[in-house]
N, C-alpha and C positions, 0 to 999 in steps of 0.2 A: 425509605432509606434501606440500602443494602450494604452488605459487606463485600467490598471489591478488592481483589488481590491483583496487583500489577506485577507481573513477572518481568524481570529485567527493568524494573522501575528506576534504577539509578543511571541507566544509559541515556543517550541523547534523545531518542524518541520517547522512551519510557518516562523520562523526567518531565518532558513537556506534557504528557498525558496525566501524570501525577499532579502537576501544578494545576492543570485545568480542573481535575476532579476535586482537589482540595479547595480551590478558590470559587468554584461555581456550583458545587453540589453539596448535599448534606450526607453523602455516603461515608461509611467508615472505610477509609483507604489504608490498605496494608501493602507494603512493598515486599515482594519475594525476590531475593537477589542472591547471587553467589558472593556479592560484596556488601555485607550487611552494614559495615561502617559507612560506606558511601551512601547507602540508602538512608541511614539514620541522619546523616549530615544534611541530605536534601530535605527531609521532613522538618528538621530543625529550622532550616533556612526559610521554609514555607510557613513556619509557625504552626505546624500540624502535630498531632499526637504521634509519637515515635513508635508506630506499629510496623515492626520489621521481623521477617522470618528469613533465615538463611535457607536458600533453595538451590540445589544443583539439578537443573532440569534434565541432565543426562542420567541422573540417578532416579529410577522409578519410585523407590520407596520415599526419597526426599520429596519428590513432586507430589506423590499421593498424600503424604502427611500435610503438606501445605494446602492442597485443595480441599481437604476434609474440614478446614476451618473457614471456608468462604462460601459465598453464593454466586458471585460473578468473577470471572477471570479475564483480565486484559493481558494478553500475551504480547509483550514487546521485545521478545528475544529474537534471535536470528531465525530466518524463515525455515531453516532445516529442522527446527524443533516443532513446526506447526502441526504436522500430522500426529506425532506421538503425544503432544499436549492435547490435541483434540480427543484422542483415545482416552487419555487420563481424565479429561473433563467429563466425558460421557460415563466413564466408569464411576466417577465420583458423584454424578448427578448434578453438576453445576453448569451454569451458563458461561459462554465463552465468546470473546471477540479477539481477533488477531490482526496484525498489520498487513497480512497478505503473503501469498506464495506465487510462484510461477504456475503455469497451467497443469503440469502433471500432478503436483502436490494438491492443488485445488480440487482436481478430479477425485483424488483419494479422499479428501475431506467430504466432498459431496456424496461419496459412496457410504459415508457413515450416517446418512439421513435417517434411515429406519431405526437404527440403534439409538440415535439421539431422540427420536420421537418416543421410543419405548422408555427411555430414561427421563423424559419430560424436560430435556435440555434445549435451550435456545443457543445454537451455534452459528455465529456470523463470521465467516472467514473473509479476509480482505477488507479490513476497515482502516486503511491508510488513506493517502491522497490518491494513489493509483496502484492497485485497485482500491476502491473505496469511494472517494469523492467523485471520481470519473463515472463510476457505475450509477451513482445517485443522480448526477447531472444527465446522464443518458436517459434514465427513467423519467426525470422531470421533463425533459424535452419531448420524449415520446408521449407523455400525458398531455402535452400541449397540442398534439396533432390528432386528427381523426384516425389516421393510420400511419405508423412508422415503417420505414422500409430499410434504412441503413444507418449504422452508427460508425463514425470515424473518430478515434480518440488519439490526440497528439500531445506529446510532452517534450519540453525543452528544459534541461537541467544543467546548471552552470557550476555547481560545487565540484571540485576536483576529487579524484579517487583517494588522495591522501587525507581526506576529511576524517576517515575512520577505517579500521580494518574491515568492518562490514561493507563499506562502500566498495572497497577493492574487490571483495568476493562477488558482490552484486554486479559490478561492471563486467567481471569475467563471465558470470553465468548468463548475463543478458546478451552477451556478444557471441556466444557459442551455441552449438546444438541446434535444436529445432524450435520454431515458433509456429503458431497456428493462426489462421484467419478463417472467418466464416464467409464463404463465397456462394451465392445463390442457394443458401440454405444448407450447405455442406461444410464441415470442418476440413480444411486443407492444410497440410504441413508445408512450411517454407523454411529455408535456412535462416537462422537468426542473423541479424545485421544486413539482410538483403532487402529488396523492395524500396530502395531509397527514393524519396521525393522531397520537394521543397514545400514547406508550409509557412504561411505568413501569420506570425503571431503579432499581437498589438505592440506598438512602440513602447520601449526602446529596443525590443528584441528583433522585430522584423522577420524576414525570410530566413528560415533555418532548414538544413537538411535533416531528415528523420528517417529511421529505418525500423524494421521489424524487431521486436523483442518477445520473449515467451510469456507474455502477460496472459491472465486468465479471462479477461473481459469477453473475448470471442467465444469462450466456453460457457460463461454464466449468463450473459445478457440474453441470448436466445431462449433461455428457459423461462423468462419473464416478459420479454418483449417480442412481438410478432415481427421480427426483422429477419432479412435474408442475407445481410452483409454486415460484418463487424470486423474492424481492424484496429490495432493499437500499434503506434510507432513512437520512438523516442529519438531525440538528438542531443548532442553535447557540443560545446565549443570545439573548434577545429583542433586546438592543441590537446584537448582531452581525448578526442577521437584518435589522434596520432599516438598518444601514450598507450591507449588500449591496444591498438594495432601492433605496436612494437612489442609489448609485453606478451601478447598472445603468440606472435611470431617466434619469440624466444622460448615459449613453452612455460611461462610462469603460471599458467592456469592449471597445470598438471598436479594431481594429488599424489601420485606415486612418488615415494621418496627416492632420493639418490644419496650416496654416502660421501661425506667430505670430512677428512681427518678423523675417520672412525665414528662420525655422528651421522645418523640418518636424518635427512631434511626433506620435507615436502616443499617443492617450489611454490605451490599455491599458498601454503601457510606462512612461508617465509615472506612472500610478497605482501600478503595481507598485514602481517605483523610489522614488517619494516616500513613499507610505504604508508600504511595507515597510522603509524605512530607519530607522524608529523603533525597532523591536525590542521584545521583552518586557523590562519593567523588572525589576530585581533582586529585588523583593518581590512581583511579580505571580505569581499561581498559575494553573496550567492543568491541565486534565484531558482525557483521552481515554478515553471509556467505550464499551464494546461489549456488545451482547446478541445472541446467536444462538439462535434457536428452531428445533428440528427436530421436525416432526410425523411420526408413524408408528405402527406396530403392533408390539407385543411380546406373545407368549403370548395372542393373540386380543384384547388390550385396546388401545384408542387411547391413545397416550402422546405427550407433548411433552417432549423433552429441552431444557433451557434452560442456556446458559452465560452467565455474567456476568463481565466483566473491566473493570478500571479502573486507569489509571496517572495519578498526579498528580506535578507538578513545580513548583518555585518558581524563577523567574528564567530559565526556558527552556520550550520547547514540550514538553509531555508526549508529543505525537506523535513528535517527533524521537527521544526516548529509546527508545520501544518499537519504532518502525519500524526504526531502525538495528540494534537487538538481534535482531529477527526476521530481518532480511536477513543478518546475520552467521551466525546458526544455519543459515539456508538455504544460504549459501555453503559452510559447513563440511560440511553434508550432501552437497551436490553434489560437493564435492571427494572425498568418500568413495565415490561411485558412484551408481548409479540408472539409470533408463531413458533411452535416448537419444531425441532428438526434442524437440518443444516440449510440455511438460506443465505446467500450473499446479500450485500447491502440493498441492491435493487429489489429484492424480494422480502427483505426484513423490515424496512423502514418506510415511513411516509416521507417521500422525497422533499416536498415543500417544507415540512416541519424541520427536517434535518438542515436544509439550507438556511432556514430562519435562525436556527441555533448557531450556525456558523457565522451568519451576518451579525448576530448579537455580540459576537466575539471580535468584531472589527474586520473580518475578512470579506472583501468585496468580490462579487461575481457579476460580470456583465452578461446580459442576454441581448441578442439581436436576431432578426429574422431576415432571410434572403428569399426572394421569389425566384424559383428556377424556371427558366423559359425553355421552350421546345428546342432551341438551337444550342442548349447547353450553357448559356450565359446565366448569370445571376444578377439580382438587383434588389435594392431595399423595397 
């Protein structure tokens, strides 16, 4: 049993993680949040001891004081906090998991490896659904093969940007700037939202257009799998893609403020606060769908292992439910031991044990294999 501090535990994803830790583990769970009343209310609803500490993660002293009272931190705050919270965890000598960042921030976290080793910390960045579950499935598939060659990770997400302010920011960041792919063993930069292709997901989702986003899997997977090609792409329903394109064209992703009636306003912050304030309606459905393909060789034959995974929710984001659950499992695993230093999920956890824990919670992952023929065709 360990003391686990969930930063941002009253939020959508954090509350899902707290619920899983309370209901399925014997850890002492504390919520560290800038909204202590909401945190206490959540713990009361779960029938758990009201262990709450007010934390402002932008305040170094506030964060350091909270970390001094725990052994494991589950960081469920916005991804912009991930690097400074990693530094704070190493300084405090505590273990850490977070929900993931895009590749530049992930590289910064990986650069903290030697410092984490010296402090005896187990730091596992990217423990959400993607990155996180996607990495673990890639590792599981590679372990099924004699040799792995390529990993292709695809995502289809249906909840709209008005789900929360954080989703607005995430959609902006995923659609601008630079993404990376691993091609023939080299990291190559590509414009985000480029490289569109059609991927067939299981019914009822079917064929969906996906494009590049700045995910870190092409950066982390080659450190643990001997693969030469890695790509991650995501797609949204057509109306959501249209909304993103219009808002970007109008400049709502810009951080630099403009003045209106004597008040300085950041277009980005305004868009996040205003659009994200709507939330998902009680009857709105959402889905988070993933497909991971691992090409390789087994017994002299070219094989592709394919994993399909989908979560649906009504009245809430499907991403919140699965992301929080994966993060809770990761925190429980980290509390139980593992390699010190900074290791993403594919290097920190036993892939099969992790999937078994997810299956115990009622989440189903399907696995299939395709034989790749010399002419490029595939078959069962």
